[in-house]
C-alpha positions as CSV (number, residue, x, y, z in Angstrom):
1,M,-73.7,115.4,-187.0
2,Q,-76.2,113.5,-189.2
3,R,-76.8,116.7,-191.2
4,V,-73.1,117.2,-191.6
5,L,-72.4,113.6,-192.7
6,G,-75.3,113.3,-195.1
7,E,-77.7,110.7,-196.5
8,Q,-75.5,107.6,-195.9
9,Y,-75.9,108.2,-192.1
10,T,-79.7,108.0,-192.1
11,D,-82.2,105.2,-192.2
12,N,-84.0,106.5,-195.3
13,A,-83.0,103.5,-197.5
14,F,-84.5,100.8,-195.2
15,V,-87.4,100.0,-192.9
16,T,-86.6,100.7,-189.3
17,M,-88.0,99.5,-186.0
18,H,-87.1,101.3,-182.8
19,V,-87.4,99.7,-179.3
20,A,-87.3,101.3,-175.8
21,G,-88.2,99.9,-172.4
22,T,-86.8,99.2,-169.0
23,N,-86.6,95.5,-169.4
24,G,-87.1,93.2,-172.4
25,K,-86.0,95.6,-175.2
26,G,-82.8,93.6,-176.1
27,S,-84.8,90.4,-176.4
28,V,-87.5,92.0,-178.4
29,C,-85.0,93.5,-180.8
30,R,-83.3,90.1,-181.3
31,K,-86.7,88.5,-182.0
32,L,-87.7,91.2,-184.5
33,A,-84.4,91.0,-186.4
34,A,-84.4,87.2,-186.6
35,S,-88.1,87.1,-187.7
36,I,-87.6,89.6,-190.5
37,Q,-84.4,87.9,-191.6
38,H,-86.4,84.7,-192.2
39,A,-89.4,86.4,-193.9
40,A,-87.9,85.8,-197.4
41,E,-89.9,83.9,-199.9
42,A,-88.5,81.4,-202.4
43,D,-88.2,84.0,-205.2
44,T,-87.4,87.1,-203.2
45,G,-83.8,86.3,-202.2
46,E,-82.0,87.0,-198.9
47,V,-83.5,89.6,-196.5
48,R,-80.7,91.6,-194.9
49,V,-81.5,92.9,-191.5
50,G,-79.4,95.1,-189.3
51,L,-79.4,95.0,-185.5
52,F,-78.1,97.7,-183.2
53,A,-78.0,96.7,-179.6
54,S,-76.0,97.6,-176.4
55,P,-74.1,97.1,-174.3
56,H,-71.9,94.4,-175.7
57,I,-70.7,91.3,-173.8
58,S,-67.3,90.5,-175.1
59,S,-66.6,92.7,-178.2
60,F,-67.6,96.1,-179.4
61,R,-68.4,94.6,-182.7
62,E,-71.4,92.8,-181.2
63,R,-73.2,96.1,-181.1
64,M,-74.0,96.1,-184.8
65,S,-74.6,93.1,-187.1
66,V,-76.4,92.1,-190.2
67,N,-78.1,88.7,-190.2
68,G,-76.1,87.8,-187.1
69,D,-72.8,88.8,-188.7
70,D,-71.0,91.4,-186.6
71,I,-69.3,94.4,-188.2
72,S,-65.7,93.5,-189.0
73,E,-62.6,95.2,-187.8
74,R,-61.9,96.2,-191.4
75,E,-65.3,97.8,-191.8
76,I,-64.8,99.8,-188.6
77,E,-61.4,101.0,-189.9
78,Q,-63.1,102.0,-193.1
79,L,-66.3,103.6,-191.8
80,L,-65.4,105.2,-188.5
81,P,-62.7,107.8,-189.6
82,P,-65.2,110.0,-191.5
83,I,-67.3,110.3,-188.4
84,L,-64.3,111.2,-186.2
85,D,-63.1,113.7,-188.8
86,A,-66.5,115.4,-188.9
87,C,-66.4,115.8,-185.1
88,D,-63.0,117.4,-185.3
89,E,-63.8,119.6,-188.3
90,H,-67.0,121.0,-186.9
91,D,-66.0,120.9,-183.2
92,I,-68.7,118.5,-182.2
93,P,-68.2,117.0,-178.8
94,A,-69.9,113.7,-179.7
95,T,-70.2,111.0,-177.0
96,F,-69.2,107.4,-177.4
97,F,-72.7,106.2,-178.0
98,E,-73.6,109.0,-180.4
99,I,-70.6,108.0,-182.6
100,T,-71.5,104.4,-182.3
101,T,-75.1,105.1,-183.4
102,L,-73.8,106.9,-186.5
103,L,-71.4,104.1,-187.2
104,A,-74.3,101.6,-187.1
105,L,-76.3,103.7,-189.6
106,R,-73.4,103.9,-192.0
107,F,-72.6,100.2,-191.6
108,F,-76.2,99.3,-192.4
109,A,-76.2,101.5,-195.5
110,H,-72.8,99.9,-196.5
111,R,-74.3,96.4,-196.2
112,R,-77.4,97.5,-198.1
113,V,-79.9,96.2,-195.5
114,H,-83.6,96.0,-196.2
115,A,-84.5,96.6,-192.6
116,A,-82.9,97.5,-189.3
117,V,-83.8,97.2,-185.6
118,F,-82.5,99.8,-183.2
119,E,-82.4,99.3,-179.4
120,V,-82.5,102.5,-177.4
121,G,-79.4,102.9,-175.2
122,L,-81.0,104.8,-172.3
123,G,-84.5,106.4,-172.0
124,G,-85.6,107.4,-175.4
125,R,-86.4,111.1,-175.9
126,L,-82.8,112.2,-175.7
127,D,-81.2,108.9,-176.8
128,S,-78.9,109.2,-179.9
129,T,-80.9,106.4,-181.6
130,N,-83.9,108.8,-181.7
131,I,-82.6,110.2,-185.0
132,V,-84.2,107.2,-186.8
133,Q,-87.6,107.4,-188.4
134,P,-89.2,104.0,-187.7
135,S,-92.2,102.3,-189.2
136,V,-93.1,101.0,-185.7
137,A,-91.9,102.2,-182.3
138,V,-92.0,99.8,-179.4
139,V,-92.0,100.4,-175.6
140,T,-91.6,97.0,-173.9
141,S,-92.0,97.7,-170.2
142,I,-91.5,100.4,-167.6
143,A,-90.0,100.0,-164.1
144,L,-87.8,102.1,-161.8
145,D,-84.3,102.1,-163.1
146,H,-81.8,104.9,-163.9
147,T,-83.9,107.1,-161.7
148,H,-81.1,109.7,-161.4
149,L,-81.4,110.3,-165.1
150,L,-84.9,109.5,-166.1
151,G,-87.0,110.5,-163.1
152,D,-88.0,108.8,-159.9
153,T,-91.6,107.8,-160.8
154,I,-93.1,105.3,-163.3
155,D,-94.9,108.1,-165.2
156,A,-91.7,110.2,-165.5
157,I,-89.7,107.3,-166.8
158,A,-92.5,106.3,-169.2
159,S,-92.6,109.9,-170.5
160,E,-88.9,109.8,-171.3
161,K,-89.2,106.4,-173.1
162,A,-92.3,107.6,-175.0
163,G,-90.1,110.3,-176.5
164,I,-89.5,107.8,-179.4
165,I,-93.1,108.4,-180.4
166,K,-92.5,111.4,-182.6
167,P,-94.0,113.0,-185.7
168,G,-93.9,110.6,-188.7
169,V,-94.0,107.5,-186.6
170,P,-97.2,105.7,-187.8
171,C,-97.6,103.2,-184.9
172,V,-96.4,102.4,-181.4
173,V,-96.7,99.0,-179.7
174,V,-96.5,98.9,-175.9
175,G,-96.4,96.1,-173.4
176,P,-98.9,95.6,-170.6
177,D,-96.6,97.0,-167.9
178,V,-96.4,100.4,-169.7
179,P,-98.6,103.2,-168.3
180,E,-101.1,103.5,-171.2
181,H,-102.2,107.0,-170.4
182,V,-98.7,108.2,-171.0
183,T,-97.9,106.5,-174.2
184,R,-101.4,106.9,-175.7
185,A,-101.2,110.7,-175.0
186,A,-97.8,110.8,-176.8
187,A,-99.3,108.8,-179.7
188,E,-102.3,111.1,-180.0
189,R,-100.1,114.2,-180.1
190,V,-98.3,113.0,-183.3
191,G,-101.2,111.0,-184.9
192,A,-99.7,107.6,-184.3
193,R,-101.8,104.4,-183.9
194,H,-101.5,103.0,-180.3
195,V,-101.5,99.2,-180.0
196,R,-101.3,97.6,-176.5
197,V,-100.3,94.0,-175.9
198,L,-102.7,92.9,-173.2
199,A,-101.6,91.1,-170.0
200,S,-102.4,87.4,-169.9
201,D,-101.1,84.2,-168.4
202,Y,-97.7,84.3,-170.1
203,V,-95.5,81.5,-168.8
204,H,-92.6,84.0,-168.2
205,F,-91.2,87.3,-169.4
206,D,-89.6,86.0,-172.6
207,H,-93.0,84.6,-173.7
208,L,-94.3,88.2,-173.2
209,N,-91.4,89.6,-175.2
210,A,-92.4,87.2,-178.0
211,A,-96.0,88.5,-177.9
212,I,-94.7,92.1,-178.1
213,A,-92.4,91.3,-181.0
214,R,-95.1,89.4,-182.9
215,T,-97.5,92.4,-182.5
216,A,-94.9,94.8,-183.7
217,L,-94.0,92.6,-186.7
218,C,-97.6,92.4,-187.8
219,E,-97.9,96.2,-187.6
220,A,-94.7,96.7,-189.6
221,W,-95.5,94.1,-192.2
222,P,-97.0,96.4,-194.9
223,A,-93.7,98.5,-195.0
224,L,-91.5,95.4,-194.7
225,R,-93.5,93.5,-197.4
226,E,-93.0,96.4,-199.9
227,R,-89.3,96.7,-199.1
228,I,-88.4,93.0,-199.4
229,G,-90.9,92.3,-202.3
230,A,-93.0,89.8,-200.4
231,R,-96.7,89.1,-201.3
232,G,-98.6,87.7,-198.3
233,D,-101.1,89.7,-196.3
234,A,-99.7,88.4,-193.0
235,F,-96.2,88.2,-191.6
236,P,-94.9,84.7,-192.6
237,S,-95.6,82.1,-189.9
238,H,-92.4,80.1,-190.7
239,A,-90.4,83.2,-189.9
240,L,-92.2,83.7,-186.6
241,R,-91.5,80.1,-185.6
242,V,-87.8,80.8,-186.0
243,G,-87.5,84.4,-185.0
244,L,-89.7,84.5,-181.8
245,N,-87.5,81.9,-180.2
246,A,-84.3,84.0,-180.7
247,R,-82.6,85.3,-177.5
248,P,-79.6,87.5,-177.1
249,P,-76.6,86.1,-175.2
250,C,-76.8,85.9,-171.4
251,R,-80.6,85.9,-171.3
252,F,-81.7,82.7,-169.4
253,E,-78.7,81.0,-171.0
254,R,-78.5,77.4,-169.8
255,R,-75.5,75.1,-169.4
256,V,-74.7,71.8,-167.9
257,L,-71.1,71.3,-166.9
258,R,-69.6,67.9,-166.9
259,A,-68.6,66.8,-163.4
260,A,-65.1,66.1,-162.2
261,S,-64.5,62.5,-160.9
262,G,-66.7,61.8,-157.9
263,N,-69.0,64.9,-158.2
264,R,-72.3,65.6,-159.9
265,N,-72.7,67.5,-163.1
266,V,-73.5,71.2,-162.4
267,A,-76.3,73.1,-164.0
268,V,-75.5,76.8,-164.6
269,L,-77.8,79.6,-165.7
270,V,-76.5,83.0,-166.9
271,D,-78.8,86.0,-167.1
272,V,-78.3,89.8,-167.3
273,A,-81.1,90.6,-164.9
274,H,-79.7,93.9,-163.6
275,N,-82.5,95.8,-161.8
276,A,-85.1,94.9,-159.1
277,N,-87.9,94.3,-161.6
278,A,-85.7,92.0,-163.8
279,F,-84.4,90.1,-160.7
280,S,-87.9,89.5,-159.4
281,M,-89.0,88.1,-162.8
282,L,-85.9,85.9,-163.0
283,I,-86.3,84.4,-159.5
284,Q,-90.0,83.7,-160.3
285,R,-89.1,82.0,-163.5
286,L,-86.5,79.8,-161.8
287,E,-88.9,78.8,-159.1
288,R,-91.5,77.9,-161.7
289,L,-88.9,75.9,-163.7
290,L,-87.8,73.9,-160.6
291,A,-91.4,73.3,-159.6
292,D,-92.4,72.1,-163.1
293,A,-89.4,69.8,-163.1
294,Q,-90.6,68.5,-159.6
295,Q,-87.2,69.4,-158.1
296,S,-88.4,70.3,-154.6
297,A,-84.9,69.8,-153.1
298,M,-82.9,71.9,-155.6
299,R,-81.4,75.1,-154.3
300,L,-80.0,78.2,-156.0
301,R,-76.4,79.4,-155.6
302,V,-76.2,82.9,-156.9
303,V,-73.2,84.8,-158.2
304,V,-74.2,88.5,-158.6
305,G,-72.5,91.8,-159.5
306,L,-74.2,95.1,-160.1
307,S,-73.5,98.5,-161.8
308,S,-73.9,101.9,-160.2
309,G,-77.3,103.6,-160.3
310,K,-79.2,100.5,-159.3
311,D,-81.3,100.0,-156.2
312,V,-78.8,97.6,-154.6
313,D,-80.9,96.8,-151.5
314,Q,-84.0,96.0,-153.5
315,V,-82.1,93.8,-155.9
316,L,-80.4,91.8,-153.2
317,R,-83.7,91.6,-151.3
318,C,-85.3,89.9,-154.3
319,I,-82.5,87.3,-154.1
320,V,-82.4,86.6,-150.3
321,Q,-86.2,86.4,-150.0
322,S,-86.5,83.4,-152.3
323,P,-86.7,80.2,-150.3
324,R,-84.7,78.5,-153.1
325,V,-81.6,80.7,-152.6
326,H,-79.1,78.9,-150.4
327,A,-75.9,80.9,-151.0
328,V,-74.7,84.2,-152.6
329,H,-71.3,85.1,-154.0
330,L,-70.6,88.8,-154.6
331,V,-68.4,90.0,-157.5
332,A,-67.4,93.3,-159.1
333,A,-66.7,93.9,-162.8
334,R,-63.5,95.5,-164.0
335,N,-65.4,98.5,-165.1
336,D,-65.7,102.0,-163.7
337,R,-69.4,101.6,-163.4
338,A,-69.2,98.5,-161.1
339,I,-70.4,98.8,-157.6
340,P,-67.4,98.2,-155.3
341,I,-67.4,94.9,-153.6
342,Q,-67.4,96.4,-150.1
343,Q,-70.5,98.4,-150.9
344,L,-72.3,95.2,-152.1
345,E,-71.2,93.4,-149.0
346,E,-72.6,96.1,-146.7
347,A,-75.9,96.1,-148.6
348,M,-76.0,92.3,-148.3
349,Q,-75.6,92.4,-144.6
350,R,-78.4,95.0,-144.3
351,V,-81.0,93.0,-146.3
352,R,-80.1,89.5,-144.9
353,G,-80.8,90.4,-141.3
354,A,-79.7,88.3,-138.4
355,S,-81.9,85.3,-139.1
356,S,-81.5,84.9,-142.8
357,A,-81.0,81.3,-144.0
358,V,-79.0,82.6,-147.0
359,K,-75.3,82.0,-146.7
360,L,-73.0,84.9,-147.8
361,E,-70.0,83.1,-149.2
362,S,-66.5,84.4,-148.4
363,V,-66.0,87.5,-150.5
364,R,-62.8,88.1,-152.4
365,E,-61.4,91.5,-151.6
366,D,-61.1,92.3,-155.3
367,G,-64.5,90.7,-156.2
368,D,-62.8,88.8,-159.0
369,V,-65.4,87.4,-161.4
370,R,-63.5,84.5,-162.8
371,A,-62.3,83.1,-159.5
372,T,-65.7,83.5,-157.9
373,V,-67.6,81.8,-160.7
374,R,-65.1,78.9,-160.6
375,H,-65.5,78.6,-156.8
376,A,-69.3,78.7,-157.0
377,V,-69.3,75.8,-159.5
378,E,-66.9,73.8,-157.4
379,C,-69.1,74.4,-154.3
380,A,-72.2,73.2,-156.1
381,A,-70.5,70.1,-157.4
382,S,-69.0,69.0,-154.1
383,A,-72.0,70.0,-151.8
384,S,-74.4,67.8,-153.7
385,K,-76.2,65.0,-151.9
386,T,-78.7,64.0,-154.6
387,A,-78.8,63.8,-158.3
388,C,-81.6,65.9,-159.9
389,S,-82.8,66.3,-163.4
390,L,-83.8,69.5,-165.2
391,V,-84.7,68.0,-168.5
392,R,-88.2,66.7,-167.7
393,R,-90.4,67.9,-170.5
394,V,-93.2,70.3,-169.6
395,D,-96.5,70.2,-171.3
396,S,-96.7,73.9,-172.4
397,S,-100.3,73.6,-173.3
398,S,-101.2,73.2,-169.6
399,L,-99.4,76.4,-168.7
400,V,-100.6,78.9,-171.3
401,D,-103.0,79.4,-174.1
402,N,-100.5,78.9,-176.9
403,A,-102.8,80.7,-179.4
404,L,-101.5,83.9,-177.8
405,V,-98.1,83.3,-179.3
406,P,-98.5,80.1,-181.3
407,E,-95.0,80.1,-182.7
408,Y,-93.2,80.4,-179.4
409,D,-91.8,77.4,-177.3
410,T,-93.0,78.0,-173.8
411,S,-91.0,75.3,-172.1
412,D,-87.8,76.1,-170.1
413,A,-86.9,72.4,-169.7
414,L,-83.5,71.6,-171.2
415,P,-84.0,70.2,-174.7
416,L,-82.0,67.0,-174.1
417,E,-83.0,63.6,-175.3
418,S,-82.5,61.9,-172.0
419,D,-82.3,62.9,-168.3
420,V,-78.9,64.2,-167.1
421,G,-78.2,64.0,-163.4
422,V,-77.0,67.3,-161.9
423,A,-76.1,68.5,-158.5
424,D,-78.9,69.7,-156.3
425,E,-77.6,73.3,-156.5
426,L,-78.2,75.4,-159.6
427,V,-75.6,78.1,-160.1
428,V,-77.1,81.4,-161.3
429,V,-74.7,84.0,-162.6
430,C,-76.6,87.3,-162.9
431,G,-76.5,91.0,-162.7
432,S,-74.5,93.6,-164.7
433,F,-73.6,93.1,-168.4
434,F,-70.1,93.9,-167.4
435,I,-69.5,90.7,-165.4
436,M,-70.6,88.5,-168.2
437,A,-67.5,88.3,-170.5
438,E,-65.4,87.1,-167.6
439,A,-68.0,84.7,-166.4
440,R,-68.4,83.2,-169.8
441,Q,-64.7,82.8,-170.2
442,V,-64.5,80.6,-167.1
443,L,-67.6,78.6,-168.1
444,D,-66.4,78.1,-171.7
445,G,-63.2,76.6,-170.3
446,M,-65.1,73.8,-168.5
447,P,-66.3,70.6,-170.1
448,H,-69.9,70.7,-171.1
449,V,-72.8,68.2,-171.3
450,Y,-75.1,70.9,-172.8
451,S,-75.1,74.6,-173.7
452,D,-77.7,76.9,-175.2
453,V,-74.9,78.8,-177.0
454,A,-71.7,77.9,-178.8
455,V,-69.0,77.3,-176.3
456,G,-65.8,79.4,-176.8
457,G,-64.6,81.2,-179.9
458,A,-66.3,84.5,-179.2
459,A,-64.3,87.6,-180.2
460,E,-63.0,89.6,-177.2
461,D,-61.6,93.1,-176.9
462,A,-58.2,93.6,-175.4
463,D,-59.7,96.7,-173.5
464,D,-63.0,97.3,-172.0
465,L,-64.9,99.4,-174.6
466,N,-68.2,99.6,-172.9
467,E,-69.6,102.9,-171.6
468,K,-67.9,104.3,-168.5
469,M,-70.7,106.8,-167.7
């Protein structure tokens, strides 16, 4: 399709970075794009950076943006028809994601970007984004996920993701959880430099994501510097200070909801942890946050929904084995890929066992996300016996050597000027991307004391336009 459509559907006119990985790739992509955007010098003008990421939360348009500005409906109407016409004319049975990737390339050319960051959709070797020719390829992490498509061993999955290391790619940056023998062999085959981010005492996984992004930016800087007309020998520190703290929506997204009369405020955390490895890291981070804030009494009330292809038992086991988890609410997204509520309930009964202290809340037959999130917040507010605070500031220098990623803020404490009393149950909404739009609609409709993100106003599609396969 790219050959049929021509030059405007390639990345030849801008610097590209390509990111694969089981977990962390979305966050690393956002940090890369935000950092490059802010790398402009006083006399170089605006740096335009494209970002291609998936899946979306509320609107298809979120998948491609330039400097945070999503593609407009008018641009889709203008740029998409030639792609669809080419499919018809040449009898090409292109998939949804293949068409979307070509649309992103055309959109970035249309906006005349200086650089673009592409997140792999699935795997790497056979992913449609693998038509780009990046200055740096990144593999963030490897864990067991999508095993029915990518293989059922760590090495097999790593080999698929290492498929983005191809002839013409000068450098690959890999995280500490990536099997080095697999990616290094792939790099040697094509003559690419192999750079590994070493394991260290990172406070949590987003701190590690920042370290991976920072390393990749330093490796890409010669190509970026030439394209944007910058002069410095090193990637600008002021851009790193802004960019490395960027996070996509629904990644450790924190809110404090204002209480109804007679109840406590309720702290809510939204996160798209969606496989066993990500859930394990999320629970560890929450436990560390509560320990650092000296909240020994605070418990977790978890709302979770999952998509097909996940190790359901292992994911739920991560939840119920945490001594902090007090109650679990099960939901199912309105998407063909959602695991049915009955299947989730059966798995929950298996992993809880007869003696589990975790309470399985009454499950709605339809697994309705909106009603369940609302109910979980109400339960947390009314069940409270004490007022806790999650805004205690943490001395990050005592937790990590900040020289590792000096521009990154390691504290998870809420950035409020004074303590805000909250209920002693933290509501955690987590799991599939496909439950997040409905969950955020409910939360946005509640009065807030604090939110990491703008409340309300996000564009939403009338129909579910996420992948069904």
